[in-house]
N, C-alpha and C positions, 0 to 999 in steps of 0.2 A: 504494500500500500504506500502511495506517495505521501510525503509530508504535506501538510495543509496549513493555510493561513486564513485568519479571519480579518477582514478589512471593514472598518467602520466608514460608511458612506459609499454611495454608488453614483456620485455625480461626476461632472467633468473634472473637478479638481482631484478626484481619486483615480482617474484613468491611468496616470503614470504608475500608480501603485499596483493596479490590477495587471497592467502590461509587464511590469517588472517581476511580479510574482509568477506570471506565466513564463517569462524567460528563465526564471530560476527552477522551473519544473514543478511548481507547487500546485496543489489542488486549491482552488480559490473559492472561499465563502465570503459573501458580502451581506451586510445588513444596512437597511435604510428605512426611514419612516415613509418614504415616498415610493409607492409601487411602480411609478413611471420614471424613476431616476434614470438618467441618460446612459449609464454604463452597466446596467444590470445584465445585459446580454453578453458583456465581455467576461463575466465571471462564470464559474461552474455551477454555483448554487446561490440562491437568494433567499433571505428570510426578512420579512417585513417586521422590523423592530424600531421603535422610536429611539433615536440615538441619545436621547436624554435619560432613557430607562437603564440605569447602571446595572441593576440587579438582573434584569432579563437578559441583557447582553452577557453578563458574567455567567449566568446559568446556561445560556446557549453555548458559550465558549467551553465551559466545563463538559458539556455533553459531547462536543466535538473532540475534545481532548481524550475523552474516554473511549470513543469508538472510531474516530476519523483521523487519528494521528495528527491532531492540531499541534503546531509547534510555535505559533506566534500570533499576536493580536497587533493590529497596526492601523494608523490613520494618517492622513495628510490633508491640510486645508479644511479642517473642521474645528469646531469648538470643543471636541470631546476627547482630548488626549487624556484627561483624568479617568474617563471611563475605559479607555484602552488599558491604562496602567492598573486599574481595579480588576479588570477581567484577567489580564496577564498575571497579576499577583495571585489571584484565586487559583489559576492553573499552574503556578509555580514556574512561570516563564521568566527569563531575564528581561530587564528593562528598568526604566525609572520607577522608583517606588510610588505607590499611590499617594502617599503624603506629599512627596515632592511634586507630583503632577498636579495635585490640588493647589499647592503653593503657586504653581505656574499657570493656573487657570483662574484663580480668584485674585483679582487685582488688589484687593484690600490686604489679603494675606501676603501677596507678593511685595507690596510696598513696605509692609512691616518687616519682612525678611531682609529687604534691602536696607532699611533703616537700622536694623539690629547689627548688620554686618558692615555698615558704613559704605555701602555701595551707592554711587551717585544716582539719585532719582529725585523727582520733584517732591516738594513738601505737599502734604495732602490732608484733607478732612474727609472722614468716612461719613456718609449720609445714609441713614436707614429710613425707609418710608414711614415706618411707624413712629420714629422719633424725629421726624423732619423739623417740627416747630421747636423742639428742644435743642436741636443742633444748630440750626440757622436762626439764632435769635437776632434781634435788632442790633445788639452789641457786637455780635460776631460779624454780621453783614457789613456794618459800618466800619469795621476794622480791616476789611479785606482791601488789598491793593491790587486792583484789576490790571491786566486781564488774567483770568483763570481758565481752566479747562474742566468741563464736567463730562463724565463717562460712566456707563454701567460697569459694575465690577466683573461681569461674567458674560461678555459678548465680544464678537470680533467684527472686522470689516468696517470699523468706525461707526457702527450703528448706535445711535443715541449719544454720539460724541460731538461736542462743539465747544468753541471758545465763548467765554462769557466776558464781555467787554466792560460791563457796568452793572450796578446792582439792579437796574430795571430789567435786565435780561435774565437775571439769576434764576428766579423760581420757575419760569417757563422752561428754561433749559434743564433744570433739575427734574421737573416733572417728566420731560421727554426722556431723559436718561433712565429714570426709574421704570418707565414703560418697557424699556428694552432689557431690563434686568430680571432674570428668572428668580432671583432671591430678594428682589425689592431693595437693592443697595446700589449706591453710586459713589464715585469719588469726585471731590472738588479739589483740584490740584493746581499749583502754580504753572503758568505758561512760560516756557523758556524758548526764546528765539534761537533759530539756527537750522542748518541743513539736516535732513533726516536720512537714515540709512536702514536697510534691512540686511541682516546677517544670518546665514544658516551655519550650523555646526553639527558635527557628529561626535558623540562622546562614548568612550568605552575604555576600560582597563587603565584609568588614570590619564587618558589622552583627550585632547580637545582640538579638533581639526576644523578650521574655518573652510567651509565648502561653498561659500557664495557671499559676495559683498556687493550690494547694489545701492546706487543713489535713488532715493524716492523723490517723486515730483508731485507735491501736494498743493492743492488750490482751493479757492472758494470760501474764504472767511465769511462767516464764523465757523464753517464746517471744515473738515479735513478729508478731502476727496483726493485719492491718489490717481492721477491720470497716467501713471506709468512708472517704470523703473528702468534703469540702465546699469549694465554691468560689463566689465568691472568698474569699480569706483575710480574717480580721478583725483581723490584727495591725496595729501602728502603721506609718506610712509610713517612719519611720526604720529600723525593723527590716526592712521590706521592701527598702529600698535596700541595707542591709548584706548581706542574704541573697542578693539577685540579683547583687550585685557579687562576692561570694565564688564564686557559681556561674560567673560569666563568667571569673573568674581561674582557677578550676579547669578549665574547658573549654579555656582557652588553654594551661594547663600540659600538658594531654593531647595538644595538637596539633590539636584539632577546629577545623574552619574552614568547612565547607560542608555543611549538612544539619541534621538534628534533634539536639537534645541534651536530656537529662532528668536532673534532680538530685533525690536524696533528701537533705535537709539539715535540721539541727536548730538551734534557737536555745537556746544554753546560757548558763551564767553567764560563759563566756568569749566569748560572742557567737556568730556563725555557725560551725558545724562541719559539713563535708560528709561524708555517709555514703558516697555514690557518685554518679558521673555516667556515664550511658550514652549511646552515640552513636545514639540512636533516639528515637522518640516513646514516651511512657509507655504502659504497659498499664493493666490494672485499670480500664478504662472511662473514663479521664480524657481522653486526647487524642481518642478517637473518639466520645465521648458527652457527658460533663459540660461540657467546654469549649465544644464547638459549641452545646450547648443554652443555655449562659449568655451566649454572645457573638455567635451567628449567623455565626461564621467557621468554615468547614470546614478545620480545621487540617491534616488529612491531605492534602487536596487541595493546599494550599499547600506542604506538605513534598514532595509528588510533583513539583510545578512546579520546585522547587529541584533535585531529583534529575535532572530532565530538562534542567537548564541554563537554565531560564527565570526570569524575575523573578516573584515572587509578588505580583501587583498588588492582589489583594483584601486581602492583609495590609498592604501599604503605604498603602492608602487610609484605613485607620482607626487605625493605630498612632500613638502620640505619643512624642516623645523624652523620655528620662530624663536629667536633668542630673546626671551622676555624675562627680566628679573622679577622675582617675587610673584610669578604667575601661579595660580592654584592647581594647574594641571601641566602636563607636558603639552606645549602648544605647537601646532602644525598649521599649515595652510596648503590649499590646493590652488595652483595657479591656472588662470584662464588664458588660453592662447588666442582667443578672438573676443569680439564684443557682441552683446545681444541687447536688444531694447524691446520693451513692451510698452505699448501705448493704447489708451482707450479712446473710444469716441462716445459722445454723449448727445442728449437731445433736450430741446425745450419741451415743456409739458404738452400733452395731448394724447392722441391715439394714432398708432402707426397705420398708414395706408400702404406704403411700400418701403422696402429697404433696397436701395439701388447701388450698383457699381462695386459690390463686394468681389465679384469675379475679376474686375479690372485691378482692384487693390492687390489681389493675390498674385497678379502677374508682375508686380513691381520687383525689380532685381533686389535680392536680399531678403524679401519677405518670405517667412517660413510657414506661418500659420495665420489664419483669419478665424476669429471666433465671434460670429454674430450672436447676440444674446436676446434680441427682440425680433418679432415677426409681425406681419400684418394683423391688425386687430388688438395688439397689445397696448396697454396704457403705459405711457412713459412720463417721467418727471425729470426736472432738473435735479441732478444728484445731490443728496445731502450725506451720502455714505458710499462705501465702495461696492455695494450690491445693486446700486441703481444706475450703473453705467450700461450702455447699449451694445457694446462689443469691444473686442480687443484684437490687436495685431501684434505679432512677434516677428522680429527680424534678427538676422545674424550676419555679421560682416567682419572683415579683417580689422577694421578700425572702429572706434567709438563713433566718429563722425559719420561714417557710412551707415552704420547700424541705425543711428538716430534718424538720419535722413530718410532711409527706407521706411521705417515705421511711421514717421510723420507724413510722408507722402501717401502712404496707404490710408491713414486716418482721413486725410484731406479728400481722398477719392470717394469714400463712402458717403451716401446721402440718405437720410431718413426723411421721407415725405409724410406729412401728417394729414389726417382727415380734416376737412373743412368744418367750420361751424362748431368748434369745441370751446366751451366756456373757459377751460383751463388754459388753452392756447391764447384765447383772446385776452384773458387777464394778464398773462405773461407779457404779451406784446404791449399792453398798456402799462406795464411795469407796476402792477398792483402788488405791493409787498406787505408781508406781516410786520407789524410795528417792531416786534422783538428781534427781527432778523436784520434790521438796518438796510443796507444796500444789497442784500442778497434776495434773489439771484442777480448777478451782474448783467449788464448789457453785453452782447456778444463782442462788440468792438468798443474798447475802452478809449474813447476820444479824449485828448487833452482838454482841460477845462475851457480854454479860450476857443478851441475848435468846436467844442460842444455848444457853447453859447452862440457862436456864429452860425453853426448848423441849424439850431432850433430857430434862430431869428430868420434865417433864409427860408426855412420851410414855412414859417408863419406868413412871410411875405408872398409865398407861392402857394397858399392854401387852396386856391381854386385851379391850379395848374393840372393838366392831365398829361399822361404819357400815352401816346397813340398806340393803337393796335399794331403789332409787328415792329414798333420802334425799338431799337437796341437800347438797353439800359445804359450801356457804356457811353451812349451819346446824350444821356440825361443825368449825368453825375452833378450833384450840387457843387458849386465852386468852392465852398468851405471845406470839402473833402479832398480836393485835388492834390494836396500835399500830404495826405494821410493814407495813401493807397497801399503802403506796406504794413499797416497795423494788422495784427492777426487775431482771430477769434479763438475760442476754446477748442475747436477742432483743427486748429493750425492753418486755416484758410486766411490768406490776406484779403483785404478789402478788394483789391484788384482781382484776385482769383475768384472771389465770390461773385462779383459782377460778371466776369467772364463765364463762370459756370452757369449762372442764371441765363445768360444770353444763349448758351449752347443748349440748355435743357428746355427752355420755355419761350421759343420764338413766337408761338401763337398765344401770347399772354392776355390778349384783349386789352381794352382801355384800362389804364391804372390811374388811381389818384396819386399824384406825385408825392404829397406829404405822407400819406398813409404808407405808401410803398417804402419810402426811404427810412421812415421810423421803424418799420417792421424789419428791414434789412439790418439796420444798425443794432437793433435790440435782439433780434433772433437769428442773425446770420442768414445763410442760404435757406434754412427752414422757414424763417419768418418771411423772406421774400416770396418763396413758393406758396406759402399759406395764403397770402393776401392777393395773389394773382389768380386769374381764372384758369 
């Protein structure tokens, strides 16, 4: 009988784990609460179990260990690494202890472990829903020095996470974070400015090997939406050493010892500051796609080898030691020979009519994968977290510049056309905003203040003007925008490219109201322009 593995999750983020297990010759069992999960057919066996149900997962694992030669429990890109550790511990498998995995899943416990070990992390206040009024008293709130960040203690993907810029935003933000918390708890922590990084590592036998180090690209204050990552990083070696050392110290403080670890960490004026450490491989296409593309190492396969109690020989063959004094482990790194970039495309609110040009995007030199996440009929929103994006592209090239260019060109190529007459789209184009969100969502094209004033004045003066049927938009550009044609929107299209794209896509646009059209284009990019045209 073949050795078998139990994988938690059967979605796209778990496909690399399923394929890696297949390559290792394992019998593959997967569990997921969704009977329509995308990768069920890639596994040998499927059991519908809610991934939050720790005891049912452990009981299923024990039954497989008893009669199906189960040797490991595994996940990647889910919230449930603690449930993996719990089931593995019940079965007597090697891996992070359950207690350590809980420390790495509950951000309040995590922060306390960091504090006790003097690992650099933000100062925080724990907020429990049942004690909200006793925690955030008027005296406490008046003593806060904004900005702060509020986040649920037990969720991922930036859901329920946002910046709080003043006390007027505080309670609405806390309420939203608590909605996303399974345990009814949230953190209010100091906001620290600086570039952010994602780092993957594999741990076993007293070793700590950095297996991926990416620059994260975060946008849309007051939210933290990652529109992509690029690897390898281009920071200095000294910063690299300090960041990975902080990561290793943080992992040690949580009790992590055998398996995968993943850090979100910033470089601030204080040096490294850890946002969080998880007891799993990263999601967001990093561990399963961009790192293997840039390095030729199947990271997921090596993590599974460790979960099986084996040595990861492919990892050991190419890693090199890091000479870091006072590190808590023997430190190694795996070098990337190429660069890989992941970028996301997003939408203004509405309902999808068509998703166009993905095939064209896939043909761009250097593009390796296109992952559309929405289809006709789906409701879309301007993202407030990392699960509300509309698609992703991954590129690989010899240089960082080439990889970034390929990914960004692919994002520019894709067009989401929205159904007409949608109140959410109309409100967005009128820039109706929630009071507590300030200037969120932003306009697609961020015009300089003086240009914006001139633009709006010009449109007011031309309020009765029409753009004739079949007239090229490029022949009707407001004079106030003539020197701003290189400004880019959130999908990386310049104003010039947006106008050019509209003229190519929509020659038969009918008669247009000049003011309405240009306001829609500036506020909603190509989507806004297409929405208000016939």
